[in-house]
N, C-alpha and C positions, 0 to 999 in steps of 0.2 A: 310283567303284569300290569292288567289295567287297573285304573282306580276304582274301579265297580266291584273287581274281585277282593278290594280290600273291605268290603262292606260286609262282616261279617254277621254283624245284628242287623238285618233290615228293618225295616219301619213295619213293611207289610207283617213280616213273621211276628215282631213286639204284638202287633194288635191283634193276632191270635194268641200268642204264647203269655202273654202277660196281661192281658184283660181280666178285671173279675178273680184277681186271685186272692184266695184266703190265707192270710199267713198267721203261722200258729206260735207263739214261743214257746222256748225249748223247755224242760226241766230245770229244776235247779242243780247246781253242781256238785259234785261230790270229791270230796278232798282227796289230793294224792297221797297214795301208798307211801308207808314209809319205807326207807331203804334208798336202790338206785332209782334215777328217774326213769320214768315211763310214760311214753306219749300212746294213747289207746293200748296200752298193755305190752308195747314193745320197749324193752330197755334201750336207753341211749347216754351219752356223756356229752356234757357242756362242750360246744364247738364243734358238735356233729349235724349231719343231717339223717334224719329218720324216718321212714315210711310205713305206714301201717295202714291196715284195712279198719275203715270205721263204718258204722249201722248207718241206715238210713232210716229216718222216721216217715210215718205214713204221708206227712206234709211234703217231707222232700221226693221221696217215692211218687208222689202224685206230679210234682213239678218235672221230675226228669222222665214221666212216660209222654208229657205233651211234644207235639211233633211227631208223633208214632214211634217213639223210641221204646225200646225194650229194657226194663227195671233190672238194674244189676244187682247181685244180691248183696252187694255195698260198694261205699266208696273209698277211695284211696287218698289219704291225707298225706302231705310232706310236710316237715317241720324242720327247718334251721333255725340254729340257737348259737349266740355269741358264746365263748370259750368261758366266761364268767356267768352263764346261766344260773340264777338261782330262782327258782318258781315261787319262792316266798318273799320275794320282792317284786314292783311294779315295772312291766315291761312293755313297750310300744309294739304292735304287732302289724306287721305288713302282710295285706293279702294279695296275691297276685291272680290278674285275669290277663288270659292271652289272647292274642288272636288265633281263630282255628286254621290260617291259612297255613299251609307246607305241613299240615295237620300237628301242630302244636298243640301240646295241652299247658294247663296252667302251671304245672312242675316244671315242664321243662323253661318255660322265662323265668320260674324263681331260680333256677339253677345259673342257667346262662346271663341273664340281664341284673338280676337284684342281689343274689346271694353275697358277693364279696362287698358290695359297698353296704348292703344293710346292716349285713351282722358288725361290720368295723364302725358303723352308726350307733351301734348297740340296741338293735332291733331283732326282734323275733320276726321268720318269714313263715307263711303258711299258704299253702294249695290246695286245693280240694279237684279232685277228677275222679271218673269212673276208672275202673279197670282196664276198658276200652273205649277206645272214641265212639262217641254215638253214631247212631244215622242220622240224627240232626243236631247239629251242633249249635243248639239253640242257648238264648240268654238265660231261660228258665231251669236248662238242662245245669249251665255252670251254676247258678244259682244254687240249686239243691244239692250241689255236690262242694261247693263253698261252705253252704251251712252246716253239712254234716264235720266237714273239718272243724270249723269253729267250734262247732258242740263238743267235738271231742277234746279239743283245746281245753275249754271249758271244765268238763268232765276229768281231765288228766291233773289241772293245778289249782286248785283250790284258790277263790279272789280273782281268777283269771278273767271272768266274766267281766270287772270292773278296769280291763286293762284298755287303753287307747286303741283303736283299729283304725288304720288307714290302708285305703284302697290303690294298687298300681296297674296301671294298664297301657300296654304300647301298640299302636297302629290300631287292628281292628278291636284289641284287649282294651283300649283307650275308650272306644265305643260300649264296650261291655260293662264296664266300671260303672257306667249311666245307670245300669239296671243293678248290678251286684249292689254297689253301695247303699243306694235306698232302702235294696231287701234287709242287707245287714240291719240298718238302722229299724226298720219295720219291724224287726225280730228281738230286739232289744239292745243290740249291740252299740257301744259307744264310737260312733265314726268320727274320726278325728281328723280326717284328711282323705284327699281325692288328688292323685298323681297320673298326669295325663301325658302320654308323649306320641306325637306322630296322628292325631284326630284331627280328620277334616270334615266333621260331621257333629253338634250336638244330640247327642242321645241321654244325656242328663237330665234335661228338661224333660224329656218326654218318659226318662224313669221315673222321676219325681213325681209328675203330673199322674201316671197309673197307678205306681206303689201307694203312693200318699203315706211317707214316713213319719207326716207331720211338719209344722212350721218350722220348727227349730233346728231341722236338717237345711234350710238356706243359711244357717251360720256355719255350715261345714267348711274348711279350708281349701280351696281348688288351686292346684299348682299346674300350671300348663308347661311343656317344654318343648321348645319349638327348633328345629335346625332349619340354620340359613339356605342350607342349599338341601332341603327336602323337595323330592318333586312329584310325591305322593299326599302329601299334606303339609303345602306349601305354609310359609311363615303367614301369608296374608290369610288362607284357608284358617289357621288356628287363632287369628284375632278375632275373624268371623263367629268361631265357635266361643270363644271367651266373651262376645258380644252377647251370644245369644244366651249364653248360660247368664249373664248379670243381668239381663232384660227377665229373666224367669224370677230373678229376686236373692239369687246369690249373693251373697254381699263381703265375702273375703276371699281374693282371687289376687295372685300371681301368675307373671308369664316371664319366662325365661328362655331365652337365646343363647346358642351355640353353634362353634363352627363345623357341621357336618350335614348329615344328612337324614336318610330315615331310619334311624337308630334311637337306643337308649344312650343316654351320656352320663357316664357316672358322675360328674359333677355336679350335673343338673339334679340328679337324685338324692347325693349329698346335701345339697341346699334346700330341696321340697322337706325331706326328712328332719332336717335340724329345724325347720318352720313349723314342720306341723308336730314336734314333741315341745317346742317352746311354748306354743299355743295351748298345748294339751296339759300343760303343769298347774 
């Protein structure tokens, strides 16, 4: 596959789909019901992965429709929790953004790349998608479905709107988080970290400029993970991405390298999640 095919979220697409967005905050969270744990009305046990249909707000429908997409009746949210999950306590949340190469969706990357390490590190994992893949898999679509999933989380567990959220993306997903993370911050989420693996272009600076989440967003911790043998996003390219992000004004950044190629490394994920969690205390 050529390097160009990895560019899921093109600059040209973002100019069309992300300029001029009017981002609306969601309503107040509602208390979780007594009895068995439920996520968006679906019962689940701690330590499991649950899938639920979630409603789309008017704003999310507007975002989803961009690029000529048909707006679905609902979004699909996937939640994975540690075995000791208790929603009365404070939990960090890892929100996943995948590449659309190979027809991947956010929930695929949650299960394949992040779930094992994430729950072991004491994180709740969350992904939002449509029921089917869209005609045009844009950052606006990913943002709409992710916002719907986050809103479902907040409505399911009282107080969860205060939980810190980190965004993780691999390959094209590492470009996508450059738009999803500031979109979440603009909508009132407490974004406590951005984890990028295999990114050969800086889309975070563009997302920050277009979505305008506020100057405090520049304090968001950013962890870049680079494989020594990555031929799609070389170590040199990822250091260039880091330099571009720093010049935009982001002031908390780490770069970790590992022996491997274009892949998500579990050890690097653990390091990033521990760093984000320590800073969020």
